[in-house]
C-alpha positions in Angstrom: -33.9 13.8 -7.5 -36.9 15.8 -6.2 -36.8 19.7 -5.4 -36.0 20.5 -2.0 -35.4 23.8 -0.3 -31.9 24.0 1.8 -31.0 26.6 4.2 -27.5 27.7 3.0 -25.2 30.6 2.4 -26.1 29.6 -1.2 -29.6 30.6 -0.3 -32.5 28.6 -1.1 -31.4 27.7 -4.3 -30.0 24.2 -3.7 -27.2 25.2 -6.1 -24.6 22.7 -4.0 -27.0 19.8 -4.8 -27.2 20.6 -8.6 -23.4 21.1 -8.9 -22.9 17.5 -7.9 -24.2 16.5 -11.3 -21.6 18.6 -12.9 -18.6 17.4 -11.0 -18.0 14.8 -13.7 -16.9 17.7 -16.1 -19.3 16.8 -19.0 -21.1 19.8 -20.3 -24.8 19.9 -20.3 -27.7 22.1 -21.3 -30.1 23.6 -18.8 -32.7 21.5 -20.3 -30.7 18.2 -19.7 -30.2 19.3 -16.2 -33.9 20.0 -15.7 -34.6 16.6 -17.1 -32.1 14.9 -14.8 -33.4 16.7 -11.6 -37.0 17.1 -12.3 -36.6 20.9 -11.7 -38.1 23.8 -13.7 -35.8 25.2 -16.2 -36.0 28.5 -14.5 -35.1 27.0 -11.1 -31.9 25.5 -12.7 -31.3 28.9 -14.1 -31.1 30.4 -10.5 -29.1 27.6 -9.1 -26.5 27.7 -12.2 -26.2 31.5 -11.7 -25.5 31.1 -8.0 -22.4 28.6 -9.1 -21.3 30.9 -11.9 -21.0 33.7 -9.3 -18.5 31.5 -7.4 -16.7 31.0 -11.0 -17.2 27.3 -10.6 -19.3 26.8 -13.7 -19.4 28.5 -16.9 -20.6 28.1 -20.6 -18.7 25.9 -22.9 -19.1 25.4 -26.8 -22.8 25.3 -28.0 -24.5 22.0 -28.3 -25.8 20.8 -31.6 -28.9 22.6 -32.7 -32.1 20.4 -33.6 -33.6 23.6 -35.1 -33.6 27.2 -34.0 -31.0 28.8 -31.7 -28.3 26.2 -30.5 -28.7 25.4 -26.8 -25.9 26.7 -24.8 -24.2 24.2 -22.4 -22.5 24.7 -19.0 -19.9 22.7 -17.2 -17.2 22.6 -14.3 -14.6 25.0 -14.9 -11.6 22.9 -13.4 -9.2 25.8 -13.4 -11.4 28.2 -11.6 -9.7 27.4 -8.2 -7.0 25.2 -6.8 -6.6 22.5 -4.1 -3.2 21.8 -2.1 -2.5 18.0 -1.7 0.0 17.2 0.9 1.9 13.6 1.1 3.8 13.6 4.4 5.8 10.5 5.1 8.2 9.2 7.7 11.2 10.5 5.7 9.8 12.7 3.0 7.2 15.3 2.1 5.4 16.4 -1.2 3.1 19.2 -1.9 1.1 19.7 -4.9 -1.5 22.1 -6.4 -4.1 20.6 -8.5 -7.1 21.9 -10.4 -10.8 20.8 -9.3 -10.6 17.5 -11.3 -7.4 16.4 -9.4 -5.0 17.3 -12.2 -1.6 18.2 -10.8 -0.4 21.4 -11.9 2.9 22.1 -10.0 4.6 20.3 -7.1 7.6 20.1 -4.8 9.3 17.3 -2.7 12.0 17.2 -0.2 13.4 14.6 2.2 12.1 15.5 5.6 11.8 13.5 8.7 8.3 13.4 10.2 10.2 13.1 13.7 11.1 17.1 13.5 7.5 17.6 14.7 4.4 19.2 13.6 5.5 22.8 13.8 8.6 22.2 11.6 6.7 20.0 9.0 3.6 21.9 8.7 5.8 25.0 8.6 7.4 23.7 5.8 4.4 22.9 4.0 2.8 26.3 4.6 6.1 28.1 3.2 5.8 26.0 0.0 2.2 26.7 -0.5 3.0 30.4 -1.3 5.9 29.3 -3.3 3.6 27.0 -5.3 0.9 29.4 -5.9 3.6 32.2 -7.0 5.0 29.5 -9.6 1.4 29.3 -11.0 0.6 32.9 -11.0 -2.4 32.1 -8.9 -3.7 34.5 -5.9 -4.0 33.1 -2.5 -7.7 33.4 -2.6 -7.9 30.9 -5.3 -6.9 28.1 -2.9 -10.1 26.5 -1.5 -9.2 23.4 0.2 -6.2 21.4 1.7 -5.9 17.5 1.8 -3.0 16.0 4.1 -2.0 12.5 4.4 -0.1 11.4 7.4 2.1 8.2 8.4 0.3 7.2 11.4 -3.4 6.7 12.6 -5.6 9.7 12.3 -9.1 10.5 13.7 -10.6 11.5 10.8 -13.5 13.7 12.3 -10.9 16.0 14.1 -7.7 15.6 11.8 -5.6 14.6 15.0 -3.1 11.7 14.8 -3.8 9.1 17.7 -0.8 7.3 19.1 1.4 7.5 16.1 4.1 5.1 16.5 6.6 6.8 14.2 5.6 10.6 14.8 7.1 11.8 18.1 5.2 15.0 19.0 2.3 14.5 16.9 -0.1 12.6 19.2 -3.4 14.3 19.5 -1.9 17.5 17.8 -4.6 19.8 16.1 -3.4 19.5 12.5 -6.5 21.2 10.9 -6.3 23.9 13.5 -2.7 24.8 13.2 -3.1 25.1 9.4 -5.9 27.1 9.6 -4.3 29.7 11.6 -2.0 30.0 8.5 -4.4 29.4 5.8 -8.1 30.0 6.2 -9.5 27.3 4.1 -11.1 23.7 4.9 -8.4 21.2 5.9 -8.8 17.5 5.6 -6.4 14.8 7.2 -6.3 11.2 7.0 -3.8 8.6 7.3 -1.6 8.0 4.2 -2.6 4.7 3.3 -6.4 5.8 3.2 -5.2 8.7 0.9 -3.4 6.3 -1.2 -6.2 4.0 -1.8 -8.3 6.8 -2.7 -5.7 7.9 -5.2 -5.1 4.7 -6.5 -8.8 3.7 -7.2 -9.5 7.0 -8.9 -6.5 6.7 -11.0 -6.6 3.0 -12.1 -9.9 1.4 -10.8 -12.6 3.8 -10.6 -15.3 1.2 -11.3 -14.0 -1.2 -8.7 -16.1 -1.0 -5.5 -14.4 -3.6 -3.4 -10.8 -2.7 -3.4 -7.8 -3.0 -1.0 -4.4 -0.7 -1.1 -1.5 -2.2 0.6 1.4 0.0 1.5 5.0 -1.5 2.2 7.5 1.0 3.1 8.9 2.0 6.6 5.5 0.6 7.8 2.8 -1.6 6.6 -0.7 -0.6 6.3 -3.8 -0.9 4.1 -6.7 1.2 2.9 -10.3 -0.5 2.5 -12.8 0.5 0.0 -15.9 -1.7 0.4 -19.1 -0.7 -1.4 -17.5 2.0 -3.2 -16.7 3.9 0.1 -13.5 4.2 2.1 -14.0 2.5 5.5 -12.1 4.0 8.3 -13.6 2.2 11.3 -14.6 3.5 14.5 -11.3 5.0 15.5 -9.9 5.5 12.2 -7.5 2.6 12.3 -9.2 0.0 10.0 -6.7 -1.6 7.9 -3.7 -1.5 10.3 -2.5 -4.7 9.3 1.2 -4.1 9.8 0.6 -5.0 13.6 -1.2 -8.1 13.0 1.0 -11.1 14.8 2.1 -13.7 12.4 4.0 -17.1 13.3 7.4 -16.4 11.6 7.7 -13.2 13.8 7.4 -14.8 16.9 9.5 -13.0 19.7 10.8 -10.2 17.3 10.1 -6.6 18.8 8.1 -4.3 17.1 8.6 -0.4 17.5 4.8 -0.5 18.5 5.9 -1.9 21.7 4.7 -5.5 21.0 6.6 -8.5 19.5 5.5 -10.7 16.5 4.1 -8.1 14.1 4.3 -8.2 10.5 5.9 -4.9 10.2 8.8 -6.4 12.3 10.0 -8.7 9.6 8.4 -7.5 6.2 8.7 -3.7 6.2 11.7 -2.2 4.3 13.9 -1.5 7.3 12.9 -5.1 8.5 14.0 -6.7 5.2 17.3 -4.6 5.1 18.2 -5.5 8.8 17.9 -9.3 7.8 20.2 -8.6 4.8 22.8 -7.1 7.0 22.6 -10.0 9.3 23.5 -12.2 6.1 26.4 -9.8 5.4 24.6 -7.7 2.6 25.3 -4.1 2.5 21.7 -2.9 2.7 21.2 0.3 4.9 17.7 1.2 4.0 14.6 -0.4 2.3 15.5 1.7 -1.0 18.9 -0.1 -0.8 16.9 -3.5 -0.9 15.2 -2.4 -4.0 18.2 -1.4 -5.6 19.7 -4.7 -4.8 16.6 -6.5 -6.2 17.0 -4.6 -9.4 20.7 -5.5 -9.7 19.9 -9.2 -9.3 21.1 -9.9 -6.0 19.9 -13.3 -5.0 19.8 -12.7 -1.3 17.6 -9.5 -1.7 15.5 -11.4 -4.1 14.9 -14.1 -1.7 14.3 -11.7 1.3 11.6 -9.7 -0.8 9.8 -12.8 -2.0 9.5 -14.1 1.7 8.4 -10.6 2.9 5.5 -11.2 0.2 4.9 -14.5 1.6 4.6 -13.0 5.1 2.2 -10.3 3.7 0.1 -12.9 2.0 -0.5 -14.6 5.3 -2.2 -11.7 6.6 -4.0 -10.7 3.2 -5.5 -14.2 3.3 -7.7 -13.4 6.2 -8.4 -9.8 4.7 -9.4 -11.5 1.4 -11.7 -14.1 3.1 -13.4 -11.4 5.5 -13.9 -8.4 3.0 -13.7 -10.1 -0.4 -11.9 -7.4 -2.5 -12.0 -7.5 -6.3 -8.4 -6.0 -6.5 -5.6 -5.7 -4.1 -2.9 -3.0 -5.2 0.5 -3.2 -3.6 2.0 0.3 -3.2 4.9 2.1 -1.2 8.6 2.3 -1.8 9.1 -1.6 -1.4 6.5 -2.4 -4.1 9.2 -0.9 -6.6 11.1 -4.4 -6.1 8.2 -5.5 -8.4 7.1 -8.9 -9.2 9.3 -10.7 -6.8 7.2 -9.2 -3.9 4.1 -9.5 -5.6 4.6 -13.1 -6.5 5.3 -14.0 -2.8 1.9 -12.5 -2.0 0.0 -14.4 -4.8 1.7 -17.6 -3.8 0.0 -17.5 -0.2 -3.2 -15.8 -1.0 -4.2 -17.8 -4.2 -3.3 -21.1 -2.0 -4.8 -20.3 1.1 -7.8 -18.2 0.5 -11.3 -19.5 -0.2 -11.6 -20.2 -3.7 -14.7 -18.4 -4.3 -12.8 -15.2 -2.9 -9.9 -15.5 -5.5 -11.7 -16.7 -8.2 -11.7 -13.2 -9.9 -9.2 -11.6 -7.6 -6.4 -9.4 -9.0 -3.2 -8.9 -7.1 -1.2 -6.1 -9.0 1.5 -3.4 -8.3 0.2 0.0 -7.8 -0.3 1.8 -11.2 -0.4 5.3 -9.8 2.9 4.6 -8.1 4.4 7.6 -6.1 1.6 9.7 -7.2 -1.0 7.8 -5.4 -0.8 9.7 -2.1 -0.9 13.2 -4.1 -3.9 12.1 -6.1 -5.5 10.8 -3.1 -5.1 14.0 -0.8 -6.5 16.0 -3.6 -9.4 13.9 -4.1 -10.2 14.0 -0.4 -10.3 17.9 -0.3 -12.2 18.1 -3.6 -14.7 15.5 -2.5 -15.4 17.6 0.8 -15.0 21.1 -0.5 -17.3 20.5 -3.7 -20.0 19.0 -1.6 -23.2 21.0 -0.8 -21.8 21.7 2.4 -18.5 22.7 1.2 -19.9 24.9 -1.1 -21.7 26.8 1.6 -18.4 27.7 3.0 -17.4 28.9 -0.3 -20.2 31.0 -0.9 -19.8 32.3 2.7 -16.3 33.2 2.2 -17.1 34.9 -1.3 -19.8 37.1 0.3 -17.6 38.1 3.3 -14.8 39.0 0.9 -12.3 36.8 2.8 -9.0 35.6 1.4 -6.4 33.0 2.4 -3.2 34.6 3.9 -0.3 32.8 2.8 
């Protein structure tokens, strides 16, 4: 890294760039930071002072001395501020406060229908932010960013949902703008599967650069990480595999308005509907999972077939993007190996041998925490970037707070 001058609210210190080296949480001496950056120790000192003024870094236990006075070390202070992570699904909502390393501190979950509309759902979220902060004994000004996952396509650059099929009243709604009127902090919004992909990878597969996360619940979608970066596509709908046509679904209507979609036969509600047609009491996708766990043969066969149907679409994905790992999450993944076995059966048979030679297909390891983890990581990544730190420094110098 070469020394550069950036015009920012932190001044010409470049502190935001230096901070990126400390985000892994490892303590380092000023000499080590100078060596890593190629900067003079005095310059490193100025930049660290700027970060210390924000409360983001601080001294830790002294390093081992090689003679003379032990060198002092500095590190990220994870508890200095908090981040709000919100996982908003079709019929549930969960909010959590995390530290700056993404560790959950406190959370709250309720059954909540996304169809109630943005004012009701986001109002619920705002109300619970204040309650969670109070439970932690933290001030409103300690909140520095919000990450939100929504169950539909989102234009990431604006945070607005785009023609979401199961979110009436949300189309083109300015989610960040609405939230910022109640909490004056940066707000980052993405679709729930992208959020879950980030969470699953950070939790279980941090060294995997080519990764596919698949969610099977009320809907079906996937989050794509290629080359270590989340791929959203031109309009933010990359990975929308639930509305890919497959032969077995021919003529079956989908809530998107088309027929023949994967989601129409392999989602939780679709599997439950098929079981009811067979005379099995299965009102919801969750009840399908319960039936599988109790050993109901019809439910097991239906879930295995859904896995095969999903595998048919994933075969094309494997040949096209060549992931190292496919993690299956969402509420239907709780059916476990019966679903995964169906996916593997088709993918390993029909994909190119070179593409599957080292391919791992597994159930999500983060489970129901994937979305909260991902929403937190999304917010942290942006607010602790050099540009995000500019905003934080501006807020601190202006004495602004976060009204909750």
